[in-house]
PLY file of the C-alpha trace (Angstrom):
ply
format ascii 1.0
element vertex 55
property float x
property float y
property float z
element edge 54
property int vertex1
property int vertex2
end_header
0.00 0.00 0.00
1.01 3.59 -0.52
2.22 5.75 2.35
-0.29 8.34 3.60
0.42 11.93 2.54
-1.05 13.61 5.59
-0.14 12.40 9.05
-1.54 13.29 12.47
0.87 15.01 14.84
0.68 16.21 18.42
1.54 19.85 19.17
2.88 19.92 22.74
3.01 23.13 24.79
6.47 24.56 25.44
5.21 25.85 28.83
5.38 22.23 30.15
1.74 22.19 31.22
0.98 18.88 29.49
-1.61 20.51 27.23
-1.51 19.58 23.52
-3.36 20.01 20.24
-3.74 17.36 17.53
-3.15 18.55 13.96
-2.64 17.18 10.46
0.47 17.82 8.43
1.39 17.12 4.82
4.60 15.14 5.26
5.73 15.68 1.65
5.64 19.49 1.62
6.42 20.20 5.29
9.50 18.14 6.06
10.69 20.09 9.12
9.09 19.98 12.58
6.03 22.18 12.94
6.04 25.05 15.45
2.89 27.13 16.05
2.03 29.85 18.52
-1.34 28.97 20.07
-3.30 29.51 23.28
-2.55 27.31 26.27
-5.59 27.39 28.63
-3.59 25.89 31.51
-0.93 28.63 31.37
-3.62 31.18 30.33
-1.45 32.72 27.60
-0.17 32.17 24.07
2.92 29.95 23.89
4.81 27.99 21.24
3.63 24.46 20.53
6.16 22.03 19.06
5.54 18.88 17.07
5.75 15.45 18.72
4.70 12.01 17.59
1.37 10.54 18.67
1.96 7.35 20.65
0 1
1 2
2 3
3 4
4 5
5 6
6 7
7 8
8 9
9 10
10 11
11 12
12 13
13 14
14 15
15 16
16 17
17 18
18 19
19 20
20 21
21 22
22 23
23 24
24 25
25 26
26 27
27 28
28 29
29 30
30 31
31 32
32 33
33 34
34 35
35 36
36 37
37 38
38 39
39 40
40 41
41 42
42 43
43 44
44 45
45 46
46 47
47 48
48 49
49 50
50 51
51 52
52 53
53 54
């Protein structure tokens, strides 16, 4: 079978609160690790979220 183009990733908060988002990423066009600035409700502010694998 062919490899899936889009993969699910986990965006983990850099504030070490344990909060995360789940997102999709096109693995062919975006080869580097994804970093987004989003709201962390535990820290109650916007922080960077970095890509991690879903276990």
